[in-house]
VMD Tcl script that draws the C-alpha trace (Angstrom):
set ca {
  {23.91 32.40 62.70}
  {26.96 35.00 61.27}
  {27.75 34.42 58.01}
  {31.10 34.34 58.98}
  {33.76 33.99 62.21}
  {36.70 36.49 62.40}
  {40.08 35.43 62.33}
  {42.45 38.31 62.35}
  {42.16 42.31 62.41}
  {45.34 43.86 61.97}
  {46.28 47.82 63.57}
  {45.57 48.88 59.73}
  {42.14 47.62 59.81}
  {42.38 44.79 57.67}
  {40.12 41.84 58.62}
  {40.36 38.50 57.77}
  {37.18 36.22 58.09}
  {36.25 32.26 57.32}
  {33.01 32.26 55.78}
  {30.32 29.35 56.54}
  {30.85 28.11 52.89}
  {34.36 27.09 53.43}
  {36.12 30.36 52.11}
  {37.81 33.46 53.27}
  {36.78 36.84 53.22}
  {39.61 39.55 53.22}
  {38.35 43.55 53.61}
  {41.14 46.46 53.92}
  {39.99 49.49 56.38}
  {37.52 51.08 53.09}
  {35.75 48.16 52.86}
  {37.16 46.79 49.70}
  {36.93 42.91 50.27}
  {38.69 40.05 48.29}
  {36.89 36.43 48.50}
  {39.53 33.57 48.20}
  {39.31 30.01 48.68}
  {41.98 28.95 50.24}
  {43.94 30.32 53.97}
  {47.03 30.50 52.56}
  {45.61 32.98 49.63}
  {43.79 35.24 52.00}
  {47.20 35.29 54.16}
  {48.61 36.38 51.06}
  {46.02 39.32 50.28}
  {46.19 40.58 53.77}
  {50.63 40.60 53.33}
  {49.23 42.61 50.22}
  {47.05 45.17 51.73}
  {49.22 45.65 54.52}
  {52.27 46.43 52.68}
  {51.17 48.11 49.77}
  {53.07 45.43 47.01}
  {52.09 42.29 45.40}
  {54.61 39.49 45.70}
  {58.25 40.55 46.07}
  {60.07 39.44 43.14}
  {63.67 40.15 43.27}
  {63.61 42.65 40.19}
  {60.13 43.64 40.21}
  {58.21 45.43 42.51}
  {55.11 46.65 41.90}
  {52.59 48.54 43.91}
  {49.15 47.11 44.12}
  {46.04 49.09 44.57}
  {43.60 47.46 47.04}
}
mol new
graphics top color blue
foreach p $ca { graphics top sphere $p radius 0.5 }
foreach p [lrange $ca 0 end-1] q [lrange $ca 1 end] { graphics top cylinder $p $q radius 0.2 }
display resetview
């Protein structure tokens, strides 16, 4: 049995998977992975990886490093 289930794969190669332990794993195209406890945070990580930016505060955009 697989230890994870694929939820989504983006055109840029980011993969979002649900783990059997109830958490989520987000991996970018270079296989740098982030582990998240809930789907909301996992989706935020996907957006950060895909856009290259963290949460866009009105006056404080910052580049993230995947």
